[in-house]
Backbone as JSON, one array per atom type, in Angstrom:
{
  "sequence": "MKVKYTSSHIKSQIYINAVNWGLLFLRNTDDYNFLKGSQNLAAAYGFAVTATMASSTLFMIWIFKRRKK",
  "N": [[42.81, 91.96, 108.06], [41.43, 93.01, 111.08], [39.1, 91.34, 113.01], [36.43, 91.89, 115.13], [34.43, 90.34, 117.5], [31.17, 91.06, 118.4], [29.6, 89.88, 120.23], [29.8, 87.36, 122.7], [28.28, 85.12, 122.61], [26.96, 84.9, 120.16], [28.29, 84.22, 117.15], [27.96, 85.35, 114.65], [27.75, 88.06, 114.63], [29.74, 90.64, 113.88], [32.44, 93.08, 113.93], [34.25, 95.11, 111.83], [36.82, 97.22, 111.62], [38.12, 98.47, 109.39], [36.25, 98.16, 107.34], [34.18, 99.72, 108.32], [35.31, 102.34, 108.26], [35.69, 102.52, 105.51], [33.05, 102.5, 104.58], [32.2, 104.93, 105.66], [33.78, 106.73, 104.19], [32.79, 106.23, 101.58], [30.12, 107.03, 101.91], [30.39, 109.76, 102.44], [31.49, 110.55, 100.02], [29.35, 109.99, 98.33], [27.53, 111.88, 99.32], [28.74, 114.24, 98.44], [28.66, 113.89, 95.65], [25.92, 113.39, 94.95], [24.24, 115.15, 96.34], [24.22, 117.77, 95.41], [22.11, 119.17, 94.51], [18.64, 119.46, 95.38], [17.02, 117.86, 93.81], [18.39, 115.56, 93.36], [18.12, 113.89, 95.5], [16.38, 111.67, 95.47], [17.68, 109.99, 93.65], [20.01, 109.48, 95.1], [18.99, 108.08, 97.3], [17.91, 105.8, 96.02], [20.25, 104.71, 94.93], [21.63, 104.1, 97.31], [19.98, 102.1, 98.44], [20.1, 100.13, 96.43], [22.88, 99.58, 96.39], [23.23, 98.58, 98.98], [21.65, 96.23, 98.9], [23.01, 94.82, 96.88], [25.61, 94.5, 97.97], [24.99, 93.01, 100.24], [24.0, 90.67, 99.05], [26.29, 89.74, 97.68], [28.04, 89.25, 99.88], [26.57, 87.24, 101.21], [26.58, 85.18, 99.29], [29.32, 84.65, 99.26], [29.68, 83.79, 101.93], [28.05, 81.47, 101.97], [29.38, 79.87, 100.08], [31.82, 79.47, 101.39], [30.96, 78.02, 103.6], [30.16, 75.63, 102.47], [32.51, 74.28, 101.97]],
  "CA": [[41.84, 92.79, 108.76], [41.11, 92.54, 112.43], [37.67, 91.13, 113.2], [36.01, 91.88, 116.53], [33.1, 89.77, 117.71], [30.42, 91.94, 119.3], [28.91, 89.07, 121.23], [30.49, 86.1, 122.98], [27.33, 84.03, 122.39], [26.57, 84.82, 118.75], [29.49, 84.46, 116.35], [27.65, 85.97, 113.37], [27.79, 89.51, 114.77], [31.14, 91.04, 113.87], [32.77, 94.47, 113.64], [35.53, 95.23, 111.15], [37.11, 98.65, 111.63], [38.45, 98.94, 108.04], [35.0, 98.23, 106.58], [33.44, 100.86, 108.85], [35.91, 103.55, 107.7], [35.41, 102.51, 104.07], [31.66, 102.92, 104.4], [32.14, 106.36, 105.95], [34.35, 107.42, 103.03], [31.85, 106.12, 100.46], [28.94, 107.84, 102.21], [30.75, 111.17, 102.25], [31.64, 110.74, 98.58], [27.98, 110.05, 97.8], [26.97, 113.19, 99.67], [29.32, 115.25, 97.56], [28.24, 113.68, 94.27], [24.48, 113.37, 94.73], [23.44, 116.15, 97.05], [24.48, 119.11, 94.92], [20.8, 119.79, 94.38], [17.6, 118.68, 96.05], [16.44, 116.92, 92.87], [19.18, 114.34, 93.34], [17.9, 113.09, 96.72], [15.76, 110.38, 95.1], [18.73, 109.17, 93.05], [20.91, 109.06, 96.18], [18.29, 107.05, 98.07], [17.85, 104.59, 95.19], [21.6, 104.16, 94.87], [21.95, 103.52, 98.61], [19.23, 100.85, 98.59], [20.65, 99.17, 95.48], [24.22, 99.2, 96.85], [23.06, 97.74, 100.17], [21.16, 94.92, 98.47], [24.07, 94.16, 96.11], [26.68, 94.08, 98.87], [24.46, 91.92, 101.08], [23.94, 89.48, 98.21], [27.66, 89.26, 97.46], [28.55, 88.68, 101.13], [25.88, 85.98, 101.5], [27.12, 84.18, 98.37], [30.67, 84.33, 99.76], [29.52, 83.01, 103.16], [27.52, 80.14, 101.63], [30.43, 79.1, 99.42], [32.8, 79.09, 102.41], [30.36, 77.02, 104.48], [30.1, 74.35, 101.76], [33.81, 73.63, 102.13]],
  "C": [[41.54, 92.17, 110.11], [39.58, 92.49, 112.59], [37.38, 91.08, 114.69], [34.61, 91.29, 116.61], [32.37, 90.62, 118.74], [29.69, 91.18, 120.39], [29.7, 87.78, 121.45], [29.59, 84.89, 122.72], [27.01, 83.82, 120.92], [27.78, 85.18, 117.9], [29.21, 85.14, 115.02], [27.65, 87.49, 113.44], [29.25, 89.94, 114.91], [31.27, 92.54, 113.6], [34.15, 94.49, 113.02], [35.79, 96.72, 110.96], [37.37, 99.19, 110.22], [37.19, 99.08, 107.19], [34.19, 99.45, 107.03], [33.99, 102.17, 108.29], [35.67, 103.64, 106.2], [34.0, 102.97, 103.78], [31.49, 104.41, 104.68], [32.67, 107.17, 104.76], [33.39, 107.4, 101.85], [30.6, 106.98, 100.68], [29.24, 109.32, 102.0], [30.94, 111.49, 100.78], [30.27, 110.84, 97.92], [27.33, 111.39, 98.1], [27.47, 114.26, 98.71], [28.78, 115.12, 96.14], [26.74, 113.87, 94.04], [23.74, 114.58, 95.29], [23.78, 117.58, 96.64], [23.18, 119.88, 94.73], [19.75, 118.89, 94.99], [16.95, 117.66, 95.11], [17.19, 115.59, 92.84], [18.98, 113.47, 94.57], [17.3, 111.72, 96.4], [16.79, 109.46, 94.48], [19.68, 108.65, 94.12], [20.28, 107.94, 97.0], [18.24, 105.74, 97.29], [19.21, 103.92, 95.08], [21.97, 103.48, 96.18], [21.25, 102.17, 98.81], [19.81, 99.77, 97.67], [22.03, 98.68, 95.92], [24.15, 98.3, 98.07], [22.61, 96.33, 99.79], [22.24, 94.14, 97.72], [25.18, 93.67, 97.03], [26.23, 92.95, 99.79], [24.42, 90.61, 100.3], [25.33, 88.89, 97.99], [28.25, 88.63, 98.72], [27.88, 87.36, 101.46], [26.35, 84.87, 100.57], [28.49, 83.71, 98.85], [30.58, 83.44, 101.01], [29.04, 81.6, 102.84], [28.56, 79.28, 100.94], [31.49, 78.64, 100.42], [32.25, 77.98, 103.31], [30.28, 75.64, 103.82], [31.39, 73.56, 101.94], [33.92, 73.08, 103.51]]
}
């Protein structure tokens, strides 16, 4: 995967094109699955928050393990 740094001063800000397209695909899939009725909006929001927290946790664990080495 090609990683682009968005800032020359701060190396922690990156952009990965493949991840961006993957997130777009997942978001559109969620729209199709959850938004068939208005009663599913709360479930879609809860899923989005949970998925964001889980992915952030996994990435931080991965980063901390790499930094230990």
